[in-house]
C-alpha positions as CSV (number, residue, x, y, z in Angstrom):
1,X,66.1,30.7,15.3
2,X,69.6,32.1,15.6
3,X,70.0,32.4,11.6
4,X,66.7,34.3,11.5
5,X,67.9,36.6,14.4
6,X,71.3,37.0,12.4
7,X,69.3,38.0,9.2
8,X,67.3,40.7,11.0
9,X,70.6,42.0,12.6
10,X,72.5,42.2,9.1
11,X,69.4,43.7,7.4
12,X,69.3,46.4,10.4
13,X,72.9,47.0,9.8
14,X,72.7,47.6,6.2
15,X,69.8,49.7,6.7
16,X,71.4,51.9,9.2
17,X,74.4,52.1,6.7
18,X,72.3,53.5,4.0
19,X,70.4,55.7,6.2
20,X,73.8,57.2,7.2
21,X,75.2,57.4,3.7
22,X,72.0,59.4,2.8
23,X,72.5,61.7,5.7
24,X,76.3,62.4,4.9
25,X,75.6,65.8,3.2
26,X,73.6,67.0,6.5
27,X,76.2,66.5,9.1
28,X,79.1,69.1,10.2
29,X,82.7,68.2,10.2
30,X,82.7,67.1,13.7
31,X,80.1,64.6,13.1
32,X,81.9,63.6,9.9
33,X,84.8,61.7,11.9
34,X,82.1,60.1,14.0
35,X,80.1,59.0,11.2
36,X,83.2,57.5,9.2
37,X,84.3,55.5,12.3
38,X,80.6,54.3,12.8
39,X,80.3,53.3,9.1
40,X,83.6,51.3,9.4
41,X,82.1,49.6,12.6
42,X,79.1,48.6,10.8
43,X,80.9,47.2,8.0
44,X,83.0,45.1,10.5
45,X,79.7,44.0,12.3
46,X,78.2,42.9,9.1
47,X,81.1,40.8,8.4
48,X,81.2,39.4,11.9
49,X,77.3,38.8,11.7
50,X,77.5,36.7,8.5
51,X,80.5,34.7,9.6
52,X,79.4,34.0,13.3
53,X,76.8,31.6,14.5
54,X,77.4,32.4,18.1
55,X,74.6,33.6,20.2
56,X,76.7,35.5,22.4
57,X,78.3,37.7,19.5
58,X,74.8,38.4,18.1
59,X,73.7,39.7,21.5
60,X,77.0,41.7,21.8
61,X,76.5,43.2,18.4
62,X,73.0,44.1,19.0
63,X,74.1,46.0,22.0
64,X,76.8,47.8,20.3
65,X,74.3,48.7,17.5
66,X,72.0,50.2,20.2
67,X,74.8,52.2,21.7
68,X,75.9,53.6,18.2
69,X,72.3,54.4,17.3
70,X,72.0,56.6,20.5
71,X,75.4,58.1,20.0
72,X,74.4,59.2,16.5
73,X,70.9,60.3,17.6
74,X,72.6,62.6,20.3
75,X,74.3,64.0,17.5
76,X,71.3,65.2,15.3
77,X,71.9,62.2,13.0
78,X,68.8,60.3,13.9
79,X,66.4,58.5,11.5
80,X,64.0,60.8,9.6
């Protein structure tokens, strides 16, 4: 169901948020600006995810999440 997908998305966003916080001491100054921007984006996505029931927005958020994740992985900030 759509609410189930939203729950999964929000939990994934929160997991990534925690991962990023735990890695903050490992990133260089250049990556720090990216990380802060990404953190703000995650907070925004969580808010939108919780307040929206639209299928299109969920799909869009998932796409954004994938892009952000690949950007961070490209910056040596991938999951352990």
